[in-house]
C-alpha positions as CSV (number, residue, x, y, z in Angstrom):
1,M,-22.5,1.8,18.2
2,T,-24.8,1.5,15.1
3,E,-27.3,-0.4,16.8
4,S,-28.3,2.5,19.1
5,L,-29.2,4.2,15.8
6,N,-32.6,4.0,14.5
7,D,-33.6,4.3,10.4
8,R,-34.1,8.3,10.8
9,S,-31.0,8.9,12.5
10,K,-29.0,6.8,10.2
11,N,-30.2,8.4,7.1
12,I,-29.5,12.0,8.8
13,L,-25.9,10.9,9.5
14,K,-25.3,9.4,5.9
15,E,-26.6,12.8,4.5
16,I,-24.4,14.6,6.6
17,I,-21.4,12.8,5.3
18,R,-22.4,12.9,1.8
19,S,-22.6,16.6,1.9
20,Y,-19.7,16.8,3.9
21,I,-17.7,14.9,1.5
22,A,-19.3,16.8,-1.5
23,Y,-18.5,20.2,-0.2
24,G,-16.0,20.1,2.3
25,E,-18.2,22.6,4.6
26,P,-19.8,21.8,7.7
27,V,-23.4,20.7,7.3
28,G,-26.5,22.8,9.0
29,S,-29.9,20.9,9.9
30,R,-31.8,23.3,6.8
31,C,-29.5,21.7,4.4
32,I,-30.4,18.3,5.7
33,A,-34.2,19.1,5.5
34,K,-34.1,20.1,2.1
35,K,-32.1,16.7,1.1
36,L,-34.8,14.3,2.9
37,H,-37.6,13.1,1.3
38,D,-39.4,12.4,4.8
39,K,-40.9,15.8,5.8
40,I,-38.8,16.6,9.2
41,S,-38.4,19.9,10.9
42,S,-35.2,21.5,11.2
43,A,-35.7,21.5,14.8
44,T,-36.1,17.8,15.0
45,I,-32.8,17.5,12.9
46,R,-30.9,19.6,15.1
47,N,-31.8,17.5,18.1
48,I,-30.6,14.3,16.2
49,M,-27.5,16.1,15.1
50,A,-27.4,16.6,18.7
51,D,-27.5,13.2,19.8
52,L,-25.3,12.0,16.9
53,V,-22.4,14.3,18.4
54,D,-23.3,12.9,22.0
55,M,-22.5,9.4,20.6
56,G,-19.6,10.3,18.7
57,Y,-20.7,10.1,14.9
58,L,-20.3,13.8,14.6
59,E,-18.4,17.2,15.8
60,Q,-19.1,20.8,15.5
61,P,-15.7,22.5,14.7
62,H,-17.0,25.8,15.8
63,T,-20.2,27.2,18.2
64,S,-22.1,28.4,15.2
65,A,-21.0,26.0,12.6
66,G,-22.7,23.1,11.5
67,R,-21.5,19.5,12.2
68,I,-18.5,17.4,10.5
69,P,-18.2,13.5,10.8
70,T,-15.8,12.0,13.4
71,D,-13.6,9.0,12.4
72,K,-16.5,6.8,14.0
73,G,-19.0,8.6,11.5
74,Y,-16.8,8.0,8.4
75,R,-16.4,4.3,9.9
76,F,-20.4,4.0,9.8
77,F,-20.4,5.6,6.5
78,V,-17.7,3.2,5.2
79,D,-19.3,0.1,6.6
80,Q,-22.8,1.0,4.9
81,I,-21.1,0.8,1.4
82,S,-21.8,-3.2,0.7
83,Q,-20.4,-3.4,-2.9
84,P,-18.5,-1.4,-5.1
85,S,-21.0,0.1,-7.5
86,L,-18.9,2.1,-9.9
87,N,-17.3,0.4,-12.8
88,F,-13.8,1.5,-14.3
89,D,-13.0,0.1,-17.7
90,R,-10.1,-1.8,-17.7
91,K,-8.8,0.0,-20.7
92,E,-9.1,3.1,-18.6
93,I,-7.4,1.8,-15.7
94,L,-4.6,0.4,-17.8
95,E,-4.7,2.5,-20.9
96,S,-1.1,2.8,-21.4
97,C,0.0,-0.6,-20.6
98,D,0.8,-3.1,-23.3
99,I,0.6,-6.5,-21.3
100,Q,2.2,-8.4,-24.1
101,S,5.4,-6.5,-23.7
102,S,5.7,-5.2,-20.5
103,S,7.2,-6.5,-17.5
104,Y,5.1,-7.3,-14.5
105,E,6.8,-4.3,-12.6
106,D,5.5,-2.1,-15.7
107,V,2.1,-3.2,-15.2
108,L,1.9,-2.7,-11.6
109,S,3.4,0.9,-12.1
110,S,1.0,1.6,-14.6
111,A,-1.7,0.6,-12.2
112,C,-0.2,2.8,-9.2
113,G,-0.6,5.7,-11.8
114,K,-3.9,5.3,-12.7
115,L,-5.0,4.8,-8.9
116,S,-3.4,8.2,-8.4
117,A,-4.8,10.0,-11.5
118,L,-8.4,8.4,-11.7
119,S,-8.8,9.5,-7.9
120,N,-6.6,12.7,-7.5
121,Q,-5.2,11.1,-4.2
122,T,-1.9,9.0,-3.5
123,G,-1.8,6.1,-5.2
124,L,0.5,3.0,-3.8
125,V,1.2,-0.5,-4.9
126,M,3.2,-3.2,-2.8
127,L,5.4,-5.2,-4.9
128,P,5.3,-9.0,-4.1
129,S,8.0,-9.5,-1.3
130,F,11.2,-11.4,-2.1
131,S,10.1,-14.7,-0.4
132,Q,6.8,-14.6,-2.0
133,M,8.5,-14.8,-5.7
134,L,9.0,-18.0,-7.5
135,F,12.6,-19.2,-8.2
136,Q,13.1,-18.9,-12.3
137,R,16.7,-18.8,-12.6
138,I,20.3,-17.6,-11.1
139,E,23.2,-16.9,-13.0
140,F,26.8,-16.5,-11.1
141,I,29.2,-14.2,-12.9
142,K,32.6,-13.9,-11.8
143,V,33.8,-10.5,-11.5
144,G,37.0,-10.6,-9.4
145,P,39.2,-13.3,-8.1
146,R,37.1,-13.4,-4.9
147,E,33.9,-12.2,-6.0
148,A,31.0,-12.9,-7.9
149,L,27.7,-11.1,-9.3
150,A,24.6,-13.5,-8.3
151,A,21.6,-12.6,-10.6
152,F,18.5,-13.9,-9.6
153,V,15.3,-13.7,-11.8
154,S,11.9,-14.4,-10.3
155,D,8.9,-15.5,-12.4
156,M,7.5,-12.3,-12.4
157,G,10.5,-10.9,-14.3
158,I,11.9,-9.1,-11.2
159,L,15.5,-9.3,-11.5
160,Q,17.7,-9.2,-8.0
161,N,21.6,-8.5,-8.1
162,R,24.0,-9.3,-5.2
163,L,27.7,-9.4,-5.0
164,V,28.7,-12.6,-3.0
165,P,32.3,-13.6,-1.6
166,I,33.8,-16.8,-3.5
167,E,36.7,-18.9,-3.0
168,E,39.5,-17.9,-5.5
169,E,39.9,-21.3,-6.9
170,M,36.2,-21.0,-8.3
171,T,36.6,-21.0,-12.0
172,V,33.8,-19.7,-14.3
173,D,33.0,-23.2,-15.3
174,K,32.3,-24.3,-11.7
175,L,30.0,-21.3,-11.3
176,A,28.2,-22.0,-14.7
177,S,27.7,-25.6,-13.0
178,I,26.3,-24.3,-9.8
179,S,23.9,-22.0,-12.0
180,R,22.7,-25.1,-14.0
181,F,22.3,-27.4,-10.9
182,L,20.1,-25.0,-8.9
183,N,18.1,-23.7,-11.9
184,K,17.3,-27.6,-12.2
185,E,16.9,-28.2,-8.6
186,F,14.8,-25.0,-7.5
187,S,13.1,-23.8,-10.6
188,G,9.4,-22.9,-10.0
189,K,9.8,-22.7,-6.3
190,S,9.2,-20.1,-3.8
191,I,12.2,-18.7,-1.9
192,K,10.4,-19.6,1.2
193,A,10.2,-23.2,0.1
194,I,13.6,-23.1,-0.9
195,R,14.8,-21.8,2.5
196,Q,13.0,-24.7,4.2
197,N,14.7,-27.4,1.4
198,L,18.1,-25.9,2.2
199,V,17.8,-25.9,6.0
200,Q,16.6,-29.5,6.0
201,R,19.4,-30.6,3.5
202,I,22.1,-29.0,5.4
203,N,20.6,-30.6,8.6
204,N,20.2,-34.2,7.2
205,E,22.3,-34.6,4.0
206,R,25.6,-32.8,5.2
207,E,27.7,-36.0,5.3
208,H,26.3,-36.9,1.6
209,C,26.3,-33.6,0.0
210,D,29.3,-33.9,-2.8
211,Q,31.4,-30.8,-3.5
212,L,28.9,-29.4,-6.2
213,M,26.1,-29.3,-4.0
214,R,27.6,-28.1,-1.0
215,N,29.0,-25.1,-2.9
216,A,25.6,-24.3,-4.5
217,I,24.0,-24.3,-1.1
218,E,26.5,-22.3,0.4
219,L,26.1,-19.6,-2.8
220,L,22.6,-19.5,-2.5
221,L,22.1,-19.2,1.2
222,T,25.0,-16.1,0.7
223,S,23.2,-14.7,-2.5
224,F,19.3,-14.5,-1.6
225,L,17.9,-16.2,1.4
226,E,18.1,-13.3,3.7
227,D,14.9,-11.0,3.5
228,E,15.0,-8.0,1.0
229,D,13.4,-4.8,1.4
230,T,9.9,-4.5,0.3
231,T,9.5,-2.3,-2.6
232,L,6.3,0.2,-2.5
233,L,5.5,2.1,-5.5
234,V,4.2,5.5,-5.0
235,D,2.3,8.0,-7.4
236,G,0.8,11.4,-6.6
237,A,2.2,12.4,-3.0
238,L,2.0,15.8,-3.7
239,N,-1.8,15.8,-4.4
240,F,-1.8,16.1,-0.6
241,L,-0.9,19.8,-1.6
242,D,-4.3,20.6,-3.2
243,C,-6.0,19.2,0.0
244,P,-8.0,22.2,1.3
245,E,-8.3,20.4,4.7
246,L,-4.7,20.5,5.2
247,A,-3.8,23.6,3.4
248,A,-3.7,25.8,6.6
249,D,-1.6,23.4,8.3
250,L,1.9,23.4,6.5
251,K,3.4,21.1,9.4
252,R,1.2,18.4,8.9
253,I,1.2,18.3,5.2
254,K,4.9,18.1,5.5
255,K,5.1,15.4,7.7
256,V,2.4,13.6,5.8
257,I,4.3,13.7,2.6
258,K,7.7,12.9,4.3
259,T,5.7,9.7,5.8
260,V,4.7,8.7,2.3
261,E,8.2,9.5,0.9
262,E,9.8,7.5,3.6
263,K,7.6,4.6,2.7
264,T,8.2,2.3,6.1
265,K,4.9,3.1,7.6
266,L,2.8,2.7,4.8
267,I,4.5,-0.8,4.1
268,K,3.7,-1.7,7.7
269,L,-0.3,-0.7,6.8
270,L,0.0,-2.6,3.9
271,D,1.6,-5.8,5.2
272,L,-1.3,-6.0,7.7
273,C,-3.8,-5.4,4.6
274,L,-2.0,-8.5,2.8
275,E,-3.0,-10.5,5.5
276,R,-6.7,-9.8,5.1
277,D,-9.1,-11.1,2.3
278,G,-11.2,-8.6,0.4
279,M,-11.3,-4.5,1.0
280,T,-9.3,-3.0,3.8
281,V,-10.4,0.5,5.0
282,I,-8.5,2.2,7.5
283,I,-9.9,5.7,8.6
284,G,-8.1,8.4,10.3
285,N,-6.7,7.5,13.9
286,E,-7.6,3.8,13.0
287,N,-4.1,3.3,11.6
288,N,-2.1,4.3,15.0
289,E,0.4,6.6,13.1
290,E,0.1,10.1,14.2
291,E,1.3,11.6,10.9
292,L,-1.6,9.9,8.9
293,G,-4.6,10.9,11.4
294,E,-6.4,12.9,9.2
295,C,-5.8,10.5,6.2
296,S,-7.7,6.9,5.0
297,L,-6.2,4.1,3.4
298,V,-8.3,2.1,1.0
299,A,-6.5,-1.1,0.1
300,Q,-7.1,-4.5,-1.7
301,N,-4.8,-7.5,-2.5
302,Y,-4.0,-8.5,-6.0
303,R,-3.3,-11.7,-7.1
304,M,-1.3,-14.2,-9.3
305,G,-3.6,-17.3,-10.0
306,E,-5.1,-18.2,-6.5
307,S,-2.1,-16.7,-4.3
308,S,-2.3,-13.2,-3.1
309,V,1.0,-11.6,-3.9
310,G,1.0,-7.9,-3.4
311,A,-1.6,-4.9,-2.3
312,M,-2.5,-1.8,-4.0
313,A,-4.2,1.4,-2.0
314,I,-5.4,4.8,-2.4
315,L,-3.8,6.9,0.4
316,G,-5.8,10.6,0.7
317,H,-7.8,12.9,3.3
318,K,-10.5,11.2,5.2
319,R,-12.8,13.6,3.6
320,M,-12.5,11.2,0.3
321,D,-15.3,10.1,-2.0
322,Y,-15.4,6.7,-0.2
323,Q,-17.8,5.1,-2.9
324,K,-15.7,6.3,-6.0
325,V,-12.4,5.3,-4.2
326,I,-13.3,1.8,-3.1
327,A,-15.0,0.9,-6.6
328,L,-11.7,2.3,-8.1
329,V,-9.4,0.1,-5.9
330,N,-11.5,-3.0,-6.3
331,N,-11.6,-2.5,-10.0
332,T,-7.8,-2.2,-10.4
333,A,-6.9,-5.0,-8.1
334,E,-9.4,-7.3,-9.9
335,T,-8.3,-6.0,-13.4
336,V,-4.5,-6.1,-12.6
337,S,-5.0,-9.8,-10.8
338,K,-6.6,-11.1,-14.5
339,L,-3.7,-9.4,-16.5
340,L,-0.9,-10.8,-14.2
341,S,-2.6,-14.3,-14.1
342,E,-2.9,-14.1,-17.7
343,K,0.6,-12.9,-18.6
344,K,1.9,-15.8,-16.2
345,R,-0.3,-18.5,-18.2
346,K,0.8,-17.6,-21.5
347,E,4.6,-17.4,-20.6
348,F,4.2,-20.9,-19.4
349,E,2.3,-22.0,-22.5
């Protein structure tokens, strides 16, 4: 526990971690003695480093080598970063994105690319889940005797299409009437709220529903009220190939890249981040995913208005520049939140 560390031990531990992050080499006592302002002998520093190993903050990869931080050491270091101190200009973050002409997904895709490019790590952006989207409009287009295409558009401009079965006597005019009814009834409401509303209507108003409402409810339930797969944008997965810590272990690199490409475990991690406020940093084996045991994830939610609608993150080897990465994720999330909220506000003016 950090409470057991005195100020001298904390300073030495922080210097060791800074040096290891910067150079990637085990850190010895002589190196630390040169960096400290206090005049401390190498022997004293060696004793403190030995204590830090015993407490689990450092480890010694080889008998003759210096020390490197453990997950516990990185956790101590990250917890000392109180506020993101580096600033990234909005133009630098999203310089290629024209907010007026771009879709919401284009903005988020651009942000994902910038997270990767500015950090030389892997950028991740989780799009809003289907249940969090606000219903803007739906259109039913008859494409066969017993089949229609249901096209749903959210307030973020995200389009979802699905083929749904219909009765043979369902005409083009009836489908148009159902579309108009649903758009008038539910536009601006979340999918989650619509689900609850429909279930309540089915339970309470079944006998009083006219044919149009019954057809509309049936079609909407068939079309889009099942949970959809969460979409995760990924940029820069191959940056792991440039990671010297993983270069000697080709099998581990393959496992990491495969995990990134499959996305399922990353979505689970970002779902956890979405449940929290502020910055989330998951280091090494804290994530309970064996393939990501040598990685760290720095994530923050982004908002539209007052509501958190998704998460963005940087994934990289745990020997990352946490100060820079935390600042980059924080600034990007705040910038994207402002841009998305501004875009939404202008669309409703």
